[in-house]
C-alpha positions, 0 to 999 in steps of 0.5 A: 083171388080174395075180393071181400071177407066178412068175419069176427076180429080175433086179434089187432096187432102192430107190426112196424107202421103196419096196422093188422087184424087177424080176421076169423071167417068160417073157421080160417084166420086171415091176417088183413093190413088196414089203414091206421084209421080203420085199424084205431076204430076196431076191437076184437070180437067185433064183426066187420067186413072189408073188400080186399086187395090181395097182393101175391109175391113169389114168397108171400100173400099179403091182404089189404082191407078197405071199408069201400070199393072206392078206397080200394079202387083208389089203392089199386090205382096208387100202386099201379104207379111205378115206385109206389108199392103197398106200403106207400099206398097204405100210407097215403090212405092213412095220412089223407081221407078219400076225398082229401087224397083224390083232390090232392092228386088231381089238383097236384097238391104235393104238400098234402101228398108228402104227408104219407111216410115215405112219399117224397116230392118226385113221388108226389109229382108222379102220382098226380101226373099218372093218375091226374087224368084217370080220376077226372074221367072216372068222375066226369059222367057222375059229376055231369049227372050231379051237375044236371040236377042239382048244380052243387055236384062236386061238394055233394059227391064229396060229401056223400063219399066222405060219409062212406057212400060209393059212386055207383050208390050216389050215382043210382040216387041221383037218377032216382030222384030225377026220375021221381020228380022230387029233385030241383035244380033250385034246391040248396045242397043240404036238401039234396044230401038229405034227399040222396041219404034218404033214396040210398037208405031205402036199400039198408036193412 
């Protein structure tokens, strides 16, 4: 299975409502479908990397690319729901930001979910019903860690995720700040935000 690819964009193309790139990796060109937002930001000859979901059927192999593991995992959760295929999953991720989509699923915000093409009220209800508990449980430990340290965990997590950080990175940063004794429950959200970004940038280039 292909899980991650890095290479140079050789071509950008649209087929109906599908936004694709041809990514050259070590002499091989892979056609990868992206969300509309990601596709719009890219240019040919640009070097990029994506986390990949590979869908294999009897007569087809499709690759779907995402900028973060969190986004790819949410896509996999979406298409695990009966009646929700890859195009509906991409439509949901194109119509909503990652944090907005998670919030809509958890809060049963059908109006937001129905913004995606091909997603009607019944599908939105099924998505929320089947994924709400899973999403709440998967974030429970991280949210508790954040709440214990800063008291502003939900908004802080959403802000960091919107900036492109993954849950594992956020969790590590919060625990490291706590271990260093550089964070206090009395600090405001902006202080925690700067501290988290500073810690996560220490692993950067």
